[in-house]
LUMDRENDO-7851 format. One record per residue (C-alpha): residue number from 1; x, y, z. Coordinates in pm, whole numbers. Example, Ala and Ser with C-alpha at 12.3 -4.5 7.8 and 13.67 -1.06 7.14 Angstrom:
! residues 2
nr:1; east:1230; north:-450; up:780
nr:2; east:1367; north:-106; up:714
This chain:
! residues 355
nr:1; east:31; north:-2145; up:-3339
nr:2; east:-156; north:-2170; up:-3667
nr:3; east:-229; north:-1803; up:-3720
nr:4; east:78; north:-1677; up:-3903
nr:5; east:-4; north:-1299; up:-3861
nr:6; east:1; north:-1315; up:-3480
nr:7; east:297; north:-1117; up:-3352
nr:8; east:518; north:-1276; up:-3081
nr:9; east:803; north:-1150; up:-2869
nr:10; east:1038; north:-1299; up:-2618
nr:11; east:937; north:-1248; up:-2254
nr:12; east:1162; north:-993; up:-2076
nr:13; east:1095; north:-1150; up:-1741
nr:14; east:1327; north:-1431; up:-1832
nr:15; east:1620; north:-1600; up:-1665
nr:16; east:1814; north:-1883; up:-1828
nr:17; east:2031; north:-2126; up:-1630
nr:18; east:2192; north:-2467; up:-1628
nr:19; east:2106; north:-2728; up:-1361
nr:20; east:2240; north:-3080; up:-1351
nr:21; east:2340; north:-3067; up:-1715
nr:22; east:1997; north:-2939; up:-1839
nr:23; east:1912; north:-2596; up:-1970
nr:24; east:1615; north:-2420; up:-1806
nr:25; east:1415; north:-2112; up:-1901
nr:26; east:1226; north:-1936; up:-1613
nr:27; east:966; north:-1667; up:-1660
nr:28; east:984; north:-1515; up:-1315
nr:29; east:686; north:-1281; up:-1352
nr:30; east:458; north:-1578; up:-1418
nr:31; east:664; north:-1839; up:-1229
nr:32; east:676; north:-2078; up:-1527
nr:33; east:980; north:-2290; up:-1589
nr:34; east:1060; north:-2512; up:-1890
nr:35; east:1359; north:-2716; up:-2002
nr:36; east:1497; north:-2650; up:-2342
nr:37; east:1794; north:-2686; up:-2576
nr:38; east:2051; north:-2435; up:-2701
nr:39; east:1834; north:-2400; up:-3013
nr:40; east:1564; north:-2252; up:-2791
nr:41; east:1796; north:-1963; up:-2725
nr:42; east:1831; north:-1900; up:-3097
nr:43; east:1449; north:-1892; up:-3136
nr:44; east:1409; north:-1661; up:-2844
nr:45; east:1687; north:-1435; up:-2969
nr:46; east:1508; north:-1404; up:-3304
nr:47; east:1194; north:-1295; up:-3125
nr:48; east:1376; north:-1015; up:-2938
nr:49; east:1121; north:-787; up:-3112
nr:50; east:766; north:-837; up:-3232
nr:51; east:770; north:-1089; up:-3526
nr:52; east:522; north:-1322; up:-3685
nr:53; east:547; north:-1700; up:-3711
nr:54; east:571; north:-1655; up:-4090
nr:55; east:883; north:-1448; up:-4043
nr:56; east:1025; north:-1722; up:-3825
nr:57; east:955; north:-1978; up:-4095
nr:58; east:1153; north:-1770; up:-4340
nr:59; east:1445; north:-1734; up:-4092
nr:60; east:1446; north:-2099; up:-3980
nr:61; east:1404; north:-2240; up:-4332
nr:62; east:1567; north:-2569; up:-4244
nr:63; east:1267; north:-2674; up:-4028
nr:64; east:925; north:-2775; up:-4150
nr:65; east:634; north:-2542; up:-4094
nr:66; east:462; north:-2805; up:-3876
nr:67; east:763; north:-2854; up:-3639
nr:68; east:829; north:-2484; up:-3613
nr:69; east:471; north:-2386; up:-3542
nr:70; east:442; north:-2667; up:-3287
nr:71; east:761; north:-2537; up:-3114
nr:72; east:631; north:-2177; up:-3111
nr:73; east:303; north:-2292; up:-2957
nr:74; east:492; north:-2469; up:-2683
nr:75; east:702; north:-2162; up:-2614
nr:76; east:388; north:-1947; up:-2584
nr:77; east:229; north:-2206; up:-2349
nr:78; east:548; north:-2211; up:-2137
nr:79; east:546; north:-1833; up:-2109
nr:80; east:870; north:-1786; up:-2301
nr:81; east:701; north:-1613; up:-2600
nr:82; east:424; north:-1360; up:-2559
nr:83; east:133; north:-1272; up:-2784
nr:84; east:111; north:-905; up:-2868
nr:85; east:-168; north:-713; up:-2680
nr:86; east:-227; north:-1004; up:-2444
nr:87; east:-254; north:-956; up:-2065
nr:88; east:64; north:-1153; up:-2026
nr:89; east:252; north:-918; up:-2256
nr:90; east:114; north:-614; up:-2064
nr:91; east:230; north:-759; up:-1731
nr:92; east:580; north:-835; up:-1881
nr:93; east:610; north:-480; up:-1999
nr:94; east:518; north:-342; up:-1657
nr:95; east:770; north:-561; up:-1475
nr:96; east:1043; north:-469; up:-1727
nr:97; east:971; north:-98; up:-1688
nr:98; east:914; north:-72; up:-1316
nr:99; east:1205; north:-304; up:-1218
nr:100; east:1447; north:-198; up:-1496
nr:101; east:1719; north:-89; up:-1255
nr:102; east:1693; north:-404; up:-1039
nr:103; east:1675; north:-677; up:-1300
nr:104; east:1781; north:-948; up:-1346
nr:105; east:1894; north:-978; up:-980
nr:106; east:1551; north:-853; up:-864
nr:107; east:1390; north:-1158; up:-1026
nr:108; east:1434; north:-1320; up:-683
nr:109; east:1137; north:-1121; up:-555
nr:110; east:896; north:-1259; up:-823
nr:111; east:1046; north:-1602; up:-824
nr:112; east:978; north:-1657; up:-454
nr:113; east:611; north:-1540; up:-444
nr:114; east:320; north:-1779; up:-382
nr:115; east:538; north:-2066; up:-263
nr:116; east:394; north:-2407; up:-183
nr:117; east:367; north:-2484; up:189
nr:118; east:332; north:-2807; up:384
nr:119; east:-24; north:-2861; up:511
nr:120; east:-55; north:-2801; up:887
nr:121; east:-208; north:-3147; up:922
nr:122; east:88; north:-3318; up:757
nr:123; east:228; north:-3582; up:986
nr:124; east:552; north:-3537; up:1168
nr:125; east:696; north:-3846; up:991
nr:126; east:612; north:-3694; up:652
nr:127; east:771; north:-3365; up:747
nr:128; east:1084; north:-3539; up:881
nr:129; east:1105; north:-3734; up:555
nr:130; east:1153; north:-3412; up:369
nr:131; east:1453; north:-3298; up:577
nr:132; east:1803; north:-3361; up:446
nr:133; east:1966; north:-3685; up:560
nr:134; east:2278; north:-3493; up:684
nr:135; east:2297; north:-3370; up:1050
nr:136; east:2158; north:-3034; up:1132
nr:137; east:2414; north:-2747; up:1122
nr:138; east:2563; north:-2653; up:1459
nr:139; east:2369; north:-2386; up:1651
nr:140; east:2686; north:-2197; up:1753
nr:141; east:3010; north:-2119; up:1569
nr:142; east:3344; north:-2141; up:1753
nr:143; east:3655; north:-1981; up:1609
nr:144; east:4023; north:-2023; up:1700
nr:145; east:4195; north:-1727; up:1863
nr:146; east:4287; north:-1564; up:2193
nr:147; east:3985; north:-1589; up:2421
nr:148; east:3883; north:-1289; up:2634
nr:149; east:3631; north:-1361; up:2906
nr:150; east:3363; north:-1090; up:2937
nr:151; east:3219; north:-953; up:3255
nr:152; east:2922; north:-1141; up:3400
nr:153; east:2595; north:-1057; up:3235
nr:154; east:2417; north:-821; up:3475
nr:155; east:2130; north:-598; up:3357
nr:156; east:1964; north:-309; up:3532
nr:157; east:1607; north:-356; up:3654
nr:158; east:1442; north:-147; up:3380
nr:159; east:1126; north:-156; up:3176
nr:160; east:1319; north:-188; up:2858
nr:161; east:1508; north:-497; up:2970
nr:162; east:1186; north:-658; up:3098
nr:163; east:1013; north:-598; up:2758
nr:164; east:1315; north:-727; up:2565
nr:165; east:1332; north:-1043; up:2770
nr:166; east:950; north:-1099; up:2759
nr:167; east:932; north:-1083; up:2378
nr:168; east:843; north:-1413; up:2226
nr:169; east:632; north:-1550; up:1942
nr:170; east:280; north:-1644; up:2051
nr:171; east:53; north:-1905; up:1901
nr:172; east:-235; north:-1895; up:2155
nr:173; east:-473; north:-1601; up:2213
nr:174; east:-770; north:-1530; up:2427
nr:175; east:-1109; north:-1445; up:2282
nr:176; east:-1083; north:-1094; up:2420
nr:177; east:-1108; north:-802; up:2179
nr:178; east:-826; north:-567; up:2108
nr:179; east:-920; north:-212; up:2199
nr:180; east:-909; north:62; up:1941
nr:181; east:-685; north:272; up:2177
nr:182; east:-428; north:-8; up:2188
nr:183; east:-441; north:-53; up:1810
nr:184; east:-381; north:324; up:1772
nr:185; east:-80; north:312; up:2003
nr:186; east:66; north:13; up:1820
nr:187; east:28; north:169; up:1474
nr:188; east:163; north:504; up:1588
nr:189; east:470; north:365; up:1769
nr:190; east:567; north:126; up:1485
nr:191; east:461; north:290; up:1158
nr:192; east:378; north:645; up:1256
nr:193; east:583; north:952; up:1162
nr:194; east:786; north:1089; up:1452
nr:195; east:941; north:1377; up:1267
nr:196; east:1099; north:1511; up:946
nr:197; east:1448; north:1590; up:829
nr:198; east:1537; north:1836; up:551
nr:199; east:1790; north:1649; up:338
nr:200; east:1863; north:1909; up:73
nr:201; east:1860; north:1731; up:-270
nr:202; east:1652; north:1445; up:-134
nr:203; east:1378; north:1672; up:3
nr:204; east:1189; north:1619; up:324
nr:205; east:1267; north:1275; up:477
nr:206; east:1057; north:1097; up:730
nr:207; east:1159; north:979; up:1074
nr:208; east:1012; north:672; up:1230
nr:209; east:1105; north:449; up:1522
nr:210; east:1270; north:191; up:1290
nr:211; east:1566; north:264; up:1063
nr:212; east:1527; north:265; up:686
nr:213; east:1796; north:266; up:417
nr:214; east:1844; north:621; up:295
nr:215; east:1533; north:720; up:505
nr:216; east:1328; north:607; up:205
nr:217; east:1078; north:411; up:419
nr:218; east:917; north:195; up:144
nr:219; east:706; north:9; up:402
nr:220; east:326; north:42; up:408
nr:221; east:91; north:-138; up:648
nr:222; east:-267; north:-259; up:609
nr:223; east:-468; north:-374; up:908
nr:224; east:-702; north:-680; up:891
nr:225; east:-926; north:-607; up:1191
nr:226; east:-1093; north:-923; up:1314
nr:227; east:-1171; north:-850; up:1682
nr:228; east:-1108; north:-485; up:1749
nr:229; east:-1352; north:-308; up:1983
nr:230; east:-1490; north:0; up:1809
nr:231; east:-1370; north:-99; up:1466
nr:232; east:-1579; north:-280; up:1208
nr:233; east:-1411; north:-598; up:1081
nr:234; east:-1239; north:-517; up:749
nr:235; east:-921; north:-429; up:570
nr:236; east:-780; north:-85; up:638
nr:237; east:-482; north:118; up:518
nr:238; east:-290; north:315; up:777
nr:239; east:-176; north:670; up:699
nr:240; east:144; north:723; up:900
nr:241; east:144; north:1102; up:883
nr:242; east:-224; north:1172; up:942
nr:243; east:-266; north:877; up:1180
nr:244; east:-596; north:747; up:1052
nr:245; east:-731; north:432; up:894
nr:246; east:-909; north:409; up:557
nr:247; east:-1135; north:104; up:510
nr:248; east:-1076; north:-56; up:174
nr:249; east:-1278; north:-372; up:221
nr:250; east:-1520; north:-542; up:456
nr:251; east:-1387; north:-880; up:350
nr:252; east:-1212; north:-976; up:677
nr:253; east:-1280; north:-1312; up:834
nr:254; east:-1094; north:-1573; up:1040
nr:255; east:-1096; north:-1800; up:731
nr:256; east:-949; north:-1532; up:509
nr:257; east:-670; north:-1467; up:767
nr:258; east:-603; north:-1835; up:773
nr:259; east:-571; north:-1850; up:393
nr:260; east:-353; north:-1534; up:383
nr:261; east:-100; north:-1707; up:614
nr:262; east:-70; north:-2039; up:427
nr:263; east:-338; north:-2205; up:637
nr:264; east:-167; north:-2182; up:969
nr:265; east:-432; north:-2263; up:1215
nr:266; east:-330; north:-2031; up:1508
nr:267; east:-384; north:-1722; up:1285
nr:268; east:-754; north:-1776; up:1295
nr:269; east:-766; north:-1668; up:1659
nr:270; east:-568; north:-1340; up:1620
nr:271; east:-743; north:-1013; up:1690
nr:272; east:-571; north:-835; up:1406
nr:273; east:-321; north:-888; up:1129
nr:274; east:-76; north:-626; up:997
nr:275; east:-9; north:-680; up:629
nr:276; east:331; north:-523; up:555
nr:277; east:401; north:-419; up:195
nr:278; east:669; north:-226; up:21
nr:279; east:640; north:53; up:-239
nr:280; east:963; north:-24; up:-426
nr:281; east:990; north:300; up:-625
nr:282; east:1066; north:493; up:-301
nr:283; east:1390; north:299; up:-270
nr:284; east:1451; north:253; up:-644
nr:285; east:1441; north:627; up:-700
nr:286; east:1763; north:674; up:-500
nr:287; east:1927; north:334; up:-528
nr:288; east:1948; north:203; up:-885
nr:289; east:2133; north:-117; up:-806
nr:290; east:1953; north:-438; up:-714
nr:291; east:2145; north:-465; up:-390
nr:292; east:1896; north:-217; up:-251
nr:293; east:1634; north:-492; up:-265
nr:294; east:1813; north:-634; up:37
nr:295; east:1760; north:-304; up:211
nr:296; east:1384; north:-317; up:147
nr:297; east:1372; north:-665; up:311
nr:298; east:1584; north:-541; up:603
nr:299; east:1345; north:-247; up:649
nr:300; east:1054; north:-489; up:680
nr:301; east:1254; north:-682; up:946
nr:302; east:1327; north:-367; up:1140
nr:303; east:960; north:-274; up:1146
nr:304; east:856; north:-620; up:1251
nr:305; east:1095; north:-636; up:1549
nr:306; east:976; north:-290; up:1660
nr:307; east:620; north:-421; up:1627
nr:308; east:697; north:-727; up:1838
nr:309; east:859; north:-516; up:2117
nr:310; east:588; north:-250; up:2119
nr:311; east:318; north:-519; up:2127
nr:312; east:491; north:-689; up:2415
nr:313; east:514; north:-357; up:2600
nr:314; east:138; north:-309; up:2546
nr:315; east:68; north:-650; up:2701
nr:316; east:-21; north:-816; up:2373
nr:317; east:70; north:-1150; up:2219
nr:318; east:255; north:-1085; up:1892
nr:319; east:367; north:-1317; up:1611
nr:320; east:500; north:-1276; up:1256
nr:321; east:519; north:-1501; up:953
nr:322; east:658; north:-1501; up:597
nr:323; east:447; north:-1800; up:496
nr:324; east:204; north:-1602; up:281
nr:325; east:-27; north:-1640; up:-19
nr:326; east:117; north:-1333; up:-193
nr:327; east:-123; north:-1297; up:-484
nr:328; east:-435; north:-1352; up:-276
nr:329; east:-333; north:-1078; up:-31
nr:330; east:-234; north:-839; up:-307
nr:331; east:-556; north:-884; up:-499
nr:332; east:-761; north:-812; up:-176
nr:333; east:-552; north:-499; up:-98
nr:334; east:-593; north:-374; up:-454
nr:335; east:-217; north:-355; up:-513
nr:336; east:-46; north:-475; up:-826
nr:337; east:241; north:-691; up:-687
nr:338; east:483; north:-499; up:-907
nr:339; east:508; north:-143; up:-781
nr:340; east:380; north:-254; up:-439
nr:341; east:395; north:-600; up:-300
nr:342; east:335; north:-788; up:23
nr:343; east:648; north:-887; up:215
nr:344; east:561; north:-984; up:569
nr:345; east:258; north:-1034; up:806
nr:346; east:254; north:-971; up:1178
nr:347; east:-40; north:-1012; up:1411
nr:348; east:-157; north:-984; up:1770
nr:349; east:-415; north:-1105; up:2009
nr:350; east:-458; north:-1087; up:2384
nr:351; east:-240; north:-1346; up:2559
nr:352; east:-402; north:-1685; up:2608
nr:353; east:-411; north:-1885; up:2931
nr:354; east:-83; north:-2063; up:2866
nr:355; east:101; north:-1762; up:2717
């Protein structure tokens, strides 16, 4: 950091914590983590507003220019200090503004994006070596108390029960194409609007087949069509009220689907993927506390279970995965990862011979 007139400021997307006796500084927007000393906190506090390294030299007069400038350079490299008018500073400003009501708790969202995943070709022995040495937790919990035996489990012979019992996660698919009619039914029954509710001060609220906290419905869905009869391969956005697809890209291949889903091999053979995102402002507008982030995640889970049941009812082979390459997907969808971000991916094919 030799240029003394460059203005620097502390990153706002910053969480500081202790772990095993060491102090760590984590820029969650850029997923950069660095160890530091308590003195680092003093330096970052000084740069709470835009200041130059020359001003820092005056303030920290007990340190040589060389050592101070070296330290500032390291803090910039580690994402703890930002250079004015840089892309990193612009991103930091956007995160701080858009997520102001949900930070710092909402930092969980950014900190868990673009995780590293084990390669599907990793050996079983290598995978096992990464597991804890302690026994696996018990599958069931038993509590003390007066026991009441329930009536025998007897279910009526109904279509709903058959669909519920038939639902499972599939990993094998036939080479058959998905029909456009079936895709239309799936989108409509899972994400389509079924009605509206006049909620006074909250305006017109949407009804769907899945519940949503405060009826805010932050979920959006994009279809990656790979083998859909009557639909050109590509990425499409689904409009839940008008029930139509808008193509946003022709960049849809088996290899791309594989990379989207952390290189899980079975995804290559799916007929279509459903890329589930959330527009956070819909929920933030009503709920200003970060606990509402849980609600956004729960909403995605509700939609995905509805998806799996509807797909099963339609005779399809559904699956879902949270092993995603977030930034890659968001770039291809043309979303910023701040106001709208990928949360979940579901997919279908036609059942394979062993399904």
